[in-house]
TORTORFI-327706 format. One line per field, with one value per atom (N, C-alpha, C): x, z, y; residue number from 1. Coordinates in Angstrom, 2 decimals. Layout:
BEGIN
X X	...;
Z Z	...;
Y Y	...;
nr NUM	...;
//
This chain:
BEGIN
X -24.65	-24.81	-24.06	-22.96	-21.88	-21.20	-21.65	-20.87	-20.93	-21.91	-21.90	-21.00	-20.55	-19.77	-18.10	-17.94	-16.68	-16.13	-14.93	-14.32	-12.79	-12.65	-11.20	-10.95	-10.08	-9.64	-8.82	-7.93	-6.77	-6.28	-6.54	-6.27	-4.98	-4.22	-3.06	-2.01	-1.99	-1.17	0.13	0.90	2.42	3.00	2.34	2.67	3.83	4.28	5.22	5.05	3.59	3.25	2.98	3.14	2.68	0.93	0.30	-0.79	-1.60	-2.82	-3.57	-5.03	-5.52	-6.73	-7.00	-7.64	-7.42	-8.79	-8.66	-10.18	-10.62	-9.63	-10.12	-10.85	-10.53	-11.29	-12.11	-12.40	-13.10	-12.77	-11.55	-11.22	-9.74	-9.65	-8.13	-7.40	-6.30	-5.00	-4.00	-4.03	-3.45	-3.07	-2.26	-1.79	-2.27	-3.26	-3.89	-2.81	-2.10	-1.24	-0.12	0.38	1.21	0.73	-0.68	-1.09	-1.48	-1.53	-1.75	-0.47	0.47	1.81	2.46	1.61	1.87	2.42	3.68	4.42	3.49	2.75	1.62	0.58	0.32	-0.78	-1.65	-2.02	-2.64	-3.85	-4.03	-5.13	-5.11	-3.83	-3.85	-3.96	-3.21	-3.27	-4.78	-5.50	-6.76	-7.84	-7.79	-8.66	-8.13	-6.85	-6.39	-6.90	-6.62	-7.10	-8.66	-9.22	-10.79	-11.31	-10.37	-10.82	-10.64	-9.56	-9.54	-10.75	-10.97	-12.10	-13.53	-13.81	-15.03	-15.03	-14.12	-13.85	-14.28	-14.08	-14.27	-15.87	-16.29	-17.73	-18.69	-18.52	-19.62	-19.96	-18.86	-19.32	-19.83	-20.08	-20.57	-19.42	-18.31	-17.18	-16.80	-17.60	-17.27	-16.25	-15.79	-15.03	-14.51	-14.03	-13.77	-14.08	-15.02	-15.28	-14.17	-12.90	-12.08	-11.41	-11.74	-11.47	-12.36	-12.10	-13.14	-12.30	-12.63	-11.91	-11.73	-13.07	-12.83	-11.95	-11.92	-10.80	-9.52	-9.32	-7.93	-7.45	-8.34	-8.03	-7.70	-8.55	-8.19	-6.99	-6.42	-5.21	-4.11	-4.20	-3.19	-3.04	-4.39	-4.38	-3.62	-3.93	-3.62	-1.96	-1.25	0.11	0.84	0.03	0.73	0.69	0.01	0.11	1.36	1.21	2.27	3.68	3.82	5.21	5.39	4.39	4.82	5.02	4.45	4.93	6.24	6.44	7.75	8.85	8.66	9.76	9.99	8.69	8.79	9.23	9.77	10.19	11.46	11.93	13.46	13.83	15.13	16.03	15.57	15.48	15.37	13.80	12.80	11.56	11.16	12.03	12.14	12.67	13.63	14.17	13.18	12.35	11.51	10.40	10.15	9.04	9.08	10.38	10.89	10.91	11.58	11.75	10.37	9.28	7.89	7.50	7.59	7.16	7.83	9.07	9.77	9.13	8.24	7.70	6.46	6.38	5.04	3.68	3.60	2.42	2.12	3.16	2.85	3.17	2.77	2.99	1.73	0.57	-0.26	0.16	0.55	1.01	2.12	3.09	4.03	3.84	3.12	2.65	2.11	1.01	0.33	1.27	2.06	2.80	3.77	4.22	5.09	4.28	3.09	2.24	1.74	1.30	0.65	1.78	2.95	3.90	5.13	4.65	5.70	7.06	6.87	8.26	9.00	8.40	9.03	9.23	8.00	7.89	7.85	8.87	8.65	9.41	8.79	9.33	9.93	9.58	10.31	9.02	7.95	6.74	6.24	6.05	5.52	5.74	5.03	5.04	6.19	6.47	7.48	7.11	8.17	7.79	7.15	7.21	6.53	4.86	4.66	3.37	2.69	3.47	2.91	2.65	3.22	3.21	1.83	0.98	-0.07	-1.32	-2.07	-3.25	-4.31	-4.60	-5.40	-4.82	-3.41	-2.85	-2.98	-2.83	-2.60	-4.12	-5.16	-6.49	-6.91	-6.62	-6.81	-6.16	-4.89	-4.08	-4.81	-5.19	-5.56	-7.25	-7.84	-9.26	-8.88	-7.93	-7.84	-7.20	-6.07	-5.52	-6.62	-7.56	-8.49	-9.59	-9.85	-10.69	-10.12	-8.74	-8.34	-8.12	-7.75	-7.61	-9.01	-10.12	-11.78	-11.79	-11.13	-11.87	-11.35	-11.28	-10.88	-9.64	-8.64	-7.53	-7.55	-7.89	-8.10	-7.07	-5.81	-4.69	-4.20	-4.34	-3.81	-4.64	-6.16	-7.13	-6.88	-6.60	-6.15	-4.94	-4.05	-2.71	-2.99	-4.06	-4.26	-5.36	-6.17	-6.95	-6.04	-5.15	-4.34	-3.50	-2.94	-1.98	-2.80	-4.26	-4.97	-6.28	-6.49	-7.98	-8.99	-8.56	-9.50	-9.78	-8.86	-9.10	-10.00	-9.75	-10.67	-11.99	-12.09	-13.55	-14.24	-13.73	-14.06	-14.14	-13.54	-13.40	-14.72	-15.19	-16.13	-17.44	-17.40	-18.61	-18.93	-17.86	-17.88	-18.36	-18.19	-18.71	-19.93	-20.31	-21.86	-22.65	-21.97	-22.63	-22.81	-21.64	-21.93	-22.80	-22.97	-23.78	-25.32	-25.58	-26.88	-27.17	-26.30	-26.39	-26.84	-26.10	-26.31	-25.71	-26.26	-25.04	-23.79	-22.90	-21.42	-21.28	-20.16	-20.11	-19.79	-20.63	-20.53	-20.49	-19.48	-18.90	-20.09	-20.43	-21.37	-22.69	-23.27	-24.35	-24.44	-23.39	-23.00	-23.02	-22.39	-22.37	-23.72	-24.63	-25.78	-26.64	-26.69	-27.34	-26.88	-25.74	-25.03	-25.86	-25.86	-26.19	-27.77	-28.68	-29.87	-30.39	-29.33	-29.80	-29.81	-29.03	-28.80	-30.04;
Z 22.32	22.05	22.81	23.04	23.76	24.84	25.07	26.05	27.31	27.83	29.01	29.40	28.19	28.29	28.12	27.77	27.60	28.84	29.36	30.56	30.72	31.56	31.83	33.37	32.94	34.36	35.17	34.66	35.35	34.22	35.04	34.10	34.64	35.43	36.13	36.03	34.77	34.84	34.61	35.26	35.12	35.30	34.75	34.81	34.00	33.80	33.09	31.76	31.41	29.87	29.62	28.03	27.55	27.87	27.77	27.69	26.87	27.20	26.44	26.80	25.98	26.17	26.52	27.81	28.28	27.69	26.90	26.42	27.57	28.44	29.51	30.65	30.77	31.78	31.09	29.74	29.20	29.44	29.63	30.06	29.28	29.54	28.98	30.47	30.19	30.91	30.39	30.72	30.14	31.23	31.05	31.85	31.39	31.72	31.02	31.13	32.28	32.46	31.29	30.96	29.90	28.70	28.35	27.36	26.89	27.73	27.52	26.70	26.96	26.46	25.32	24.94	23.60	22.51	21.94	20.83	19.47	19.96	18.60	18.63	19.46	19.75	20.62	21.52	22.75	22.90	23.73	23.66	22.64	21.89	20.88	21.61	22.81	23.25	23.82	24.48	24.79	23.61	22.54	21.79	20.78	20.78	20.14	20.95	22.31	23.00	23.17	23.15	22.86	21.68	20.72	19.29	19.38	20.06	20.36	21.20	22.26	22.93	21.99	21.44	20.55	19.46	18.86	18.01	18.61	19.80	20.73	21.11	21.99	22.54	21.45	20.33	19.31	18.73	19.03	18.58	20.00	21.07	22.14	22.94	22.74	23.20	22.69	21.77	21.08	19.98	19.58	18.34	18.22	17.12	16.76	15.40	15.19	14.16	13.01	13.27	12.38	11.69	12.14	11.64	10.75	9.41	8.43	7.02	6.02	4.98	4.11	4.02	3.43	3.79	5.07	5.71	5.43	5.72	5.18	4.01	2.83	1.35	1.28	1.88	1.71	2.24	3.18	3.79	2.88	2.35	1.49	0.31	-0.33	-1.54	-1.38	-0.39	0.05	0.21	0.93	1.19	-0.27	-1.04	-2.43	-3.25	-3.15	-3.99	-3.19	-1.85	-1.27	-1.70	-1.72	-2.10	-3.57	-4.54	-6.00	-6.01	-5.18	-5.25	-4.64	-3.60	-2.79	-3.80	-4.66	-5.53	-6.86	-6.95	-8.43	-7.99	-6.66	-6.30	-6.45	-6.44	-6.32	-5.22	-5.15	-3.78	-2.81	-3.20	-2.23	-2.04	-2.76	-2.42	-1.31	-1.39	-0.73	0.89	0.97	2.24	2.78	2.19	2.64	3.26	2.47	3.14	4.33	4.34	5.55	6.86	6.51	7.30	7.88	7.30	7.64	8.62	8.28	8.81	10.33	10.62	11.78	12.79	12.32	13.20	13.95	14.94	15.90	15.20	14.48	13.93	12.82	12.32	11.33	11.92	13.08	13.79	13.31	13.16	12.56	11.20	10.40	8.91	8.92	9.90	10.22	10.39	11.46	11.86	11.01	10.03	9.19	7.94	7.45	6.27	6.68	7.81	8.23	8.09	8.49	8.48	7.27	6.60	5.34	3.99	4.21	3.17	3.71	4.89	5.43	5.63	6.22	6.42	5.39	4.08	2.91	3.16	3.83	3.85	5.23	6.00	7.44	8.10	8.97	9.54	11.03	11.88	13.22	14.31	13.87	14.70	14.20	15.02	14.74	15.82	15.54	16.39	16.17	17.14	17.11	15.74	15.58	14.35	14.70	16.17	16.78	16.86	17.15	17.34	15.93	14.84	13.74	13.02	13.58	12.93	13.83	14.72	15.11	14.03	14.32	13.39	13.45	12.46	12.61	13.31	13.57	14.49	13.48	11.97	11.19	11.44	11.08	11.35	12.34	13.68	15.07	14.96	14.71	14.66	13.84	12.81	11.63	12.19	12.67	13.33	14.54	15.25	16.30	15.83	15.03	14.35	13.50	12.65	11.99	12.98	14.00	15.04	15.70	16.32	16.75	15.95	14.76	13.95	13.71	13.77	13.59	14.70	15.83	16.75	16.78	15.75	15.45	15.04	14.80	13.88	12.68	12.06	10.68	9.84	10.14	9.45	9.41	10.62	10.69	9.80	9.78	9.10	7.57	7.16	5.65	5.36	6.10	5.58	5.68	6.56	6.62	5.39	4.99	3.90	2.62	2.55	1.32	1.10	2.19	2.05	1.95	2.67	2.78	2.68	1.17	0.79	0.98	0.64	0.36	1.92	2.63	4.24	4.90	4.57	5.23	4.99	3.60	3.18	3.87	3.94	4.68	6.11	6.85	8.18	8.06	7.48	7.80	7.34	6.46	6.37	7.77	8.43	9.70	10.64	10.69	11.74	11.52	10.14	9.89	10.12	10.34	10.91	12.47	12.83	14.42	14.93	14.22	14.33	13.93	13.11	12.84	13.57	14.62	15.37	14.50	13.54	12.59	13.00	12.26	12.51	12.15	12.44	12.15	10.69	10.15	8.83	8.14	6.98	5.93	4.40	3.79	2.73	1.54	1.54	0.28	0.51	1.92	2.07	2.03	2.48	2.46	0.54	-0.14	-1.65	-2.11	-1.67	-2.33	-1.86	-0.70	-0.12	-0.85	-1.23	-2.06	-3.26	-3.96	-5.31	-5.44	-4.37	-4.43	-4.14	-3.54	-3.25	-4.39	-5.57	-6.79	-7.73;
Y 20.11	18.77	17.84	18.10	17.26	17.97	19.00	20.17	19.40	18.92	18.33	17.18	16.79	15.42	15.75	17.32	17.38	17.86	17.06	17.21	17.45	18.19	18.64	18.03	16.93	16.16	16.97	17.56	18.40	19.36	20.81	22.07	22.68	22.05	22.41	21.35	20.53	19.43	19.50	18.72	18.63	17.40	16.35	15.07	14.66	13.42	12.85	12.54	12.55	12.46	14.03	14.25	15.63	15.65	16.91	17.20	16.02	15.42	14.51	14.16	13.72	13.18	11.71	11.41	10.22	9.31	8.59	7.81	7.03	6.36	5.65	6.41	7.68	8.41	9.57	9.73	10.48	11.88	12.15	13.55	14.16	15.27	15.86	16.28	16.19	16.60	17.61	19.14	20.06	20.84	21.90	23.02	24.21	24.97	26.10	27.17	27.29	28.61	28.49	27.15	26.99	27.40	26.82	26.96	28.48	29.26	30.62	31.30	30.85	31.15	30.52	29.21	28.25	29.11	28.30	29.09	28.83	27.76	27.20	27.91	29.00	29.80	29.66	30.70	30.46	29.85	28.79	27.78	26.31	26.35	25.40	23.93	23.82	22.53	22.18	23.08	22.84	22.61	23.25	22.77	21.53	21.26	20.17	19.02	18.94	17.78	17.74	18.97	18.81	18.06	18.47	17.83	16.26	15.75	14.25	13.99	14.41	14.14	13.99	14.89	15.11	13.86	13.72	12.45	11.28	11.22	9.95	9.92	11.28	11.32	11.02	11.90	11.98	10.48	9.44	7.94	7.21	7.97	7.27	6.53	6.94	6.09	4.60	4.39	2.98	2.80	4.15	4.30	5.63	5.97	7.45	7.94	9.16	9.09	9.66	9.72	9.81	8.75	7.62	6.45	5.76	6.60	6.13	6.24	5.41	5.31	6.50	7.19	8.52	9.55	9.67	10.48	10.09	8.86	8.26	8.56	8.27	8.41	9.77	10.81	12.33	12.56	12.21	12.64	12.07	10.71	10.25	10.73	11.30	11.98	13.30	14.07	15.41	15.25	13.90	13.78	13.62	12.73	12.58	13.98	14.75	15.96	16.72	17.00	17.52	17.03	15.81	15.03	15.65	15.78	16.09	17.57	18.44	20.02	20.25	19.14	19.47	19.17	17.93	17.38	18.41	18.86	20.00	21.22	21.51	22.94	23.11	24.33	24.70	24.26	24.18	24.14	25.14	26.29	27.47	27.44	26.89	26.89	25.68	24.72	23.70	24.12	24.73	25.45	26.29	27.06	28.13	27.36	26.31	25.35	24.85	24.24	23.46	24.65	25.78	26.76	27.11	27.30	27.54	26.48	25.31	24.21	23.85	24.70	24.80	25.64	26.66	27.67	27.33	27.65	27.25	27.24	28.50	28.82	27.87	27.09	25.86	24.64	24.35	23.21	22.09	22.50	21.51	21.01	21.94	21.58	20.56	20.90	20.27	18.71	18.55	17.17	16.38	17.01	16.26	15.98	17.05	16.81	15.55	15.54	14.38	13.03	12.95	11.73	11.51	12.49	12.13	11.69	12.28	11.84	10.94	10.12	9.21	9.77	11.02	11.69	12.21	12.29	12.86	14.18	14.80	16.31	16.52	17.15	17.36	18.62	19.16	20.17	20.18	21.10	21.04	20.53	20.41	19.37	18.37	17.32	16.08	15.05	13.92	12.61	11.87	11.04	10.03	9.01	8.46	7.44	6.25	5.82	4.83	5.32	6.49	7.08	7.01	7.48	7.64	6.06	5.18	3.85	3.21	3.72	3.24	3.30	2.53	2.45	3.56	4.29	5.59	6.88	6.99	7.73	9.03	9.05	10.04	10.73	9.84	10.28	11.05	10.37	11.21	12.44	12.47	13.66	14.77	14.38	15.28	15.98	15.01	15.58	16.72	16.34	17.21	18.51	18.53	19.75	20.53	20.01	20.69	21.34	20.47	21.07	22.25	22.19	23.06	24.41	24.27	25.72	26.19	25.25	25.90	26.73	26.65	27.32	28.94	29.35	30.88	31.47	30.41	30.68	30.65	31.79	31.66	31.50	32.01	31.93	30.36	29.66	28.36	27.41	27.89	27.06	27.33	28.53	28.62	27.82	27.76	27.16	25.75	24.98	23.76	23.31	24.41	23.93	24.20	24.94	25.24	23.66	23.07	22.11	20.82	20.54	19.56	19.86	20.27	20.59	19.26	18.24	17.19	16.73	16.63	16.32	17.25	18.39	19.80	19.58	19.07	18.98	17.62	16.77	15.34	15.80	16.49	16.90	17.72	18.60	19.56	18.82	17.57	16.71	16.08	15.59	14.88	15.88	17.07	17.99	18.04	18.31	18.48	17.30	16.05	14.91	15.29	15.51	15.73	16.81	18.06	19.00	18.30	17.63	17.06	16.05	15.66	14.58	13.08	13.30	12.05	10.75	9.92	8.49	8.62	7.70	8.00	7.79	8.89	9.23	8.12	7.98	6.88	7.62	7.57	8.17	7.96	6.71	6.48	7.02	6.82	7.40	8.95	9.80	11.01	11.61	10.70	11.18	10.98	9.86	9.85	11.03	11.46	12.55	13.89	14.08	15.00	15.19	14.09	13.88	14.32	13.49	13.78	15.23	16.00	17.54	18.43	17.92	18.64	18.67;
nr 1	1	1	2	2	2	3	3	3	4	4	4	5	5	5	6	6	6	7	7	7	8	8	8	9	9	9	10	10	10	11	11	11	12	12	12	13	13	13	14	14	14	15	15	15	16	16	16	17	17	17	18	18	18	19	19	19	20	20	20	21	21	21	22	22	22	23	23	23	24	24	24	25	25	25	26	26	26	27	27	27	28	28	28	29	29	29	30	30	30	31	31	31	32	32	32	33	33	33	34	34	34	35	35	35	36	36	36	37	37	37	38	38	38	39	39	39	40	40	40	41	41	41	42	42	42	43	43	43	44	44	44	45	45	45	46	46	46	47	47	47	48	48	48	49	49	49	50	50	50	51	51	51	52	52	52	53	53	53	54	54	54	55	55	55	56	56	56	57	57	57	58	58	58	59	59	59	60	60	60	61	61	61	62	62	62	63	63	63	64	64	64	65	65	65	66	66	66	67	67	67	68	68	68	69	69	69	70	70	70	71	71	71	72	72	72	73	73	73	74	74	74	75	75	75	76	76	76	77	77	77	78	78	78	79	79	79	80	80	80	81	81	81	82	82	82	83	83	83	84	84	84	85	85	85	86	86	86	87	87	87	88	88	88	89	89	89	90	90	90	91	91	91	92	92	92	93	93	93	94	94	94	95	95	95	96	96	96	97	97	97	98	98	98	99	99	99	100	100	100	101	101	101	102	102	102	103	103	103	104	104	104	105	105	105	106	106	106	107	107	107	108	108	108	109	109	109	110	110	110	111	111	111	112	112	112	113	113	113	114	114	114	115	115	115	116	116	116	117	117	117	118	118	118	119	119	119	120	120	120	121	121	121	122	122	122	123	123	123	124	124	124	125	125	125	126	126	126	127	127	127	128	128	128	129	129	129	130	130	130	131	131	131	132	132	132	133	133	133	134	134	134	135	135	135	136	136	136	137	137	137	138	138	138	139	139	139	140	140	140	141	141	141	142	142	142	143	143	143	144	144	144	145	145	145	146	146	146	147	147	147	148	148	148	149	149	149	150	150	150	151	151	151	152	152	152	153	153	153	154	154	154	155	155	155	156	156	156	157	157	157	158	158	158	159	159	159	160	160	160	161	161	161	162	162	162	163	163	163	164	164	164	165	165	165	166	166	166	167	167	167	168	168	168	169	169	169	170	170	170	171	171	171	172	172	172	173	173	173	174	174	174	175	175	175	176	176	176	177	177	177	178	178	178	179	179	179	180	180	180	181	181	181	182	182	182	183	183	183	184	184	184	185	185	185	186	186	186	187	187	187	188	188	188	189	189	189	190	190	190	191	191	191	192	192	192	193	193	193	194	194	194	195	195	195	196	196	196	197	197	197	198	198	198;
//
């Protein structure tokens, strides 16, 4: 559906900024050779940045699909549950959780835990405080992380689903809307449709 609009502007990128999707240019800058040896998993950067691009292109470059209240509330709800679980854990369980979140394979969970708990639960991966403070940054990154994990890394997707079950559910509904070429995701409309299907 959007395949012809997905664009790699530079697959041998080594510029001053990290790999990124450029909304102004509607394309991705990344280094394919480095991504093959990525400690977060081979191809993690490619699929993550592609996720950002799809978030934008599916809204015809006018907005981002991830910028909706349902996704925001799901992430906040999952974050509150994470804080509760963390606070109710033993010191040893907390150490083990943080140790996991410092490993490359847990990078998505680490980044989203930092976002969703306002830094209460954090590991070795994440964005700067300045970036985290941007409007919709958490939702943008969650969409890209979930998209990346859904591209074949079943273990990464299982971990994200365990820690962010509500958010993954809303993400899947957004993917359904993209696949069906539906209008931008509308929580009330979707809930009515689900009720009518029963």
